[in-house]
N, C-alpha and C positions, 0 to 999 in steps of 0.2 A: 416956115420950115414944114416940108410933105413928108409924111411916111408913106410909104407903099405895103399895103399887107396882102400876101399872098395866102391863098387857102383854097381848101378844097368846100364844094359849095355843100356837103353834109355837114360843114361844122358851121354853117352859116349863125346859129345863134350862139355860139360861143364867141365868132369872132366880131358879131354885130355890138356886143356887150363889152368885149375889149377896145373897141374902137371908139365907142360913146366915151368909155370914162378916158381915153387918151384926150378925146377933143374937149372935154371939162376942164382940164388942167390948166389947159391955157392957150387964151385968143391966137397965138402964131402957130400952134399945131394944125396942121389938116392932114388929112388922112384920105387916102387914095384906097377903096376895096369894094371891090366889083361887085360883091353880096348887096351893097348898099344902092337904094332907087337913083335911077338916074345917072349914076357913075360910068355907065357906057351906053350911048344915047342909041335906040333902035335905029338900025340901018348903018351904021358905021362899022367901019373892020377893027374888031376886038383885037385884033395883033397891032396895027398902027395905033391904036389910043393906048395899048400895054407898052408899047415902045416911048411914047410921046410921055406918058407918066412916070417912067423910069429916070426919062433923061430929065426930068423936071423933080424928082423928089431925091432927098437927103440922106436917107436910109432906108434899107429892102427888110421886111420882117416875113420871113415864111412860117408860116402855121404850121407844123409836121405833124400829119396823123396820119392813121393807117389808111384813110381815104385820099390824105394827100399823097402817099406813095403807089395807093393804084390807080389817080389819076393822070393819063398821058400828058395830058393840056398842062396841071400842074408842075409836073416835070418836067416840061419844054420850059415852062415859065420859070421857074427856077435856074435851069441852065442857061438861058439869055439872060436871066438878071445879073450871074455871077459873071457872065462873060462880057456883057454891056457895061456892068458898073466898075468891074476892075480898072478896065482904062480909065475909069472918069475919076475913082477914087483911090484905089490901092496901089496903084502906079507911084501916089503921092505920098502913101505910108497912112491913109485915113480906114478908119473904120466903116464899114457901111452896110453889113450886112447882121442881124439880129435874131435868131431863128429861138422859135418856143416850140414845145413839144406838148401833145394833147395825148392823155393816157390812152390806149395802152403802149405809146410809144415812148419808150424813156430816154430820158435828155443824155445819159452818158454815150447812148448807142445811135441818137438818132442820125449822126451823119456819118459814122464810124464806115470806111471803104469807100468815101466819096473824095473828090479833090479839095472839100471842104471841113475835112474832120478835123482841122483845128481849132475849126471856131466853137467857141463853147454856146451850149444851148441853155437855155431858158424853159423852166416850166409854166405853161400859162395858167395854171393855178397857183402860183407860188408870189407871196407878197415880196419875197427877198427879190427874187430873179426878175420881177417887172420892175420893183426899185430901183436896180442894176441899170435899167435900160432908160429910164426917167432920171438918174442922177447922169447918166451920159449926156443926154440930150442938154440937161439943166448946164452942165461942164461947156458941152460943147457950143452951143446956139445960145447960149447967157439969157437963159428966161426963167423966169419965176414960175414955181408950180402951182402959187395962191394956197391959199387957206383950206383947210380939210382933205390935204391929200391922204393921209392915211384913213381917214374913214374912205374916202373916194376906193381907195386901194383895196378896203377890207370888204366893202361892200362889193364890189368887181369880182373878188375871187370868191365871195360868197355865193354869188349868184352863178359864175362859171361851174363851181362843184355842184351846185344843185344840178344843172344842164348835163353834167358829167355823170352823177348818179344817175339822174333819169334814164341816160342813154346807154348806161352799161350793159353789155351783153355776157353775163356769166357763161353763155352755152358757147358763144363766139370765140371768148378770151382762152378758153380753156382747150385741153389735152385732152381728149376723151378716149378712154379704155375700156377693157375689160379683165375679171382678173376670177379666180377661184385657187381652193385648195387644191395644189397641183401634187399632194401626196399621194391621189388618188390614180389609178391606171387608165390612161389615155393615150388613145392613135394619135388625135391633133385637136390640139388646145378648142378647134374652131368646133369639135365636136359636144364641148361641153357648153360653152358659151362664146358666142359674139356679137358684133353690133353695128349699125350703120348709120351714118351720121347725115342727115340731109337737110340745110338750113337750120330750124330751131327745133329740128326733131332727132331724137337717139333711139332706135327700134333695137331691142335686146332678143335675141334667139337664147335657151337654153333648155337642157337635157342633161340633168344628173346621171340618167342610165342612158346612154344613148346606144349601148351595146346590146341591150336586154339580159343582162345577166342576172340570175337570181343570186348568188353572191358579191354582187358588187359592194364595193364601199364606196359611199356617197361622201363628194366634197362638204366640207362643214361650211364653206360660204362661198357665196356668187358675189360679184361686185362688180358694179358699174360707176366708174371713177372720172370724175372731172378734174383735172389738174391743171395748176398755175404754176407756171416754170419759175415764176417773178413776185408770185404770191399776190392776191386778190384782197383790196380794203372793202370788207362790207362794214367793217364797224362805224365809220363814216357817215351811214345812217343814220344810226340814232343820234347824230347831233344836231340832224335836221328834224327826225321825227321819232318820239319815243315808240310809237307803234310799228314800226319798219318791219316788214317781216320777209324772210325767204320765199318765194312760190315757185310751185311750179305744176304742170299738171302731168300724173302721172295714168296712162290710158294702160287696162290691163285688157289685153286681148283672149285669154281664157281664163277659165275659173282656178288656174293653179297656185295665185298667189291670194294669202291671206293678210301678210304683213310685210312691210320693208321697213329698214333702218336708215333715217338718213346720218351721215357722220360727218362731223365737221373736223378736219385737220390743219395742223399749224406747224411749223417748227419741222418740217419734212413729213413724219407719220405719227406726231402725237396726234391723240385725240382730244381735240377742247372738249367736244360735247354729242351726244348722240339722242337720237330722239325715234320710236318706233311708232308706224302709224298704218292705220287698219286700213287693208286695199279691197275693193271690192270689182267684179267683172264691170268694166267700162270706163269711163274717166273719172278720175279721182284728183280734187284737187288738195294738195299739201302746202301747208301756211305754217311756217316757223319762226315766232316773234324772236327778234334777236337779242331782245331786250332779258330774254331767259337765260342768255350766257353771255351777259356783259363782261367782256372782257379784253385787253390790250391785244393779245391772240387773233380778235376778230379782222385787227386791222393787216393781219400778216396770215390769212388764208392761203393752204399749199392746196389743199384738197376737200371736194365736195363728193361723197360717197352716199351710193344708195347700194344697201348689203340686203341678200337673202341669207337667212340660215336655214335649215334642214326642217325646223319646227315652221319655218314661214309659209309652206309648200304643201299642199295638199294632191300636187301632182306632180310627175318626175319632171314634164315638158312643157313649157310657156313662151310664151311673149309680151313685152310691155314695151311701152315708149315713153320717155320721159320726154317734155317739150318747153318751151317758155320759161326756163330758169331766170329767175330774177330777183331783185330787190323790190319790193313794192313801200314808198312812201305813202300810206295811206291818210 
């Protein structure tokens, strides 16, 4: 029995661990994975190899990730597989495609809007979803998974979770915005605060008195917000290391900032906890141990905010940058 595993090269580490687990379950399981060394020989026509492997495969397992959707080659491969294998299997009422999703792709929306939206998608780091695939294989191809399957599954998911956490980009997964106390008079919001995101850097410019008025009412707060529409799980890091910390670099380009408050919100706008940090001119490394706020809410963070209050400023105008927002497994 051969399983064709389609994936983006950026997910190689996860896919190879998944493939290794499948092949240790039973000697009859063979996988084709282009990331495995020697799967496509140097000088061969990769398209012909893929079509040949599809012909010889019993099921097709696409590993759906953000990088998968961004890869033209992966999307072509998925299209070829769906059309090529349809004639071979589905016309006879047989199943042949078993997709798995990699966070931040959600399995409920992974295939929505596509011709194969009715196909159930699993999570690559779910023992229950992987077991569903194995149960189908065992029933369809009449083989035994051998001893220690539960341990092998748990070990595989544990390793995949560690890879996912290590590669999680809190900045890339967020919607970034700036806000302020809009009860003050202003002509344009950008006169008070604006931000620009470039790669792993978000630069903020602010001016609490943009019109140089002597009778100005200053804003009660300025805030840079990283918002997670589907929530982000940072509590899971504590399962692997009690010393896990949220870390970022805050660079102050002026002498205007003395302190900044980092807020963690869940359930929309509820504040789980907040931490005031001293800020100096130049580069500041901010670290907040997650164990300080151990809570179920850490698994459902909706916002991470960097907030300035009037008492945190010694100048009305300034500029700072937040970069490399991540959780470190120390």
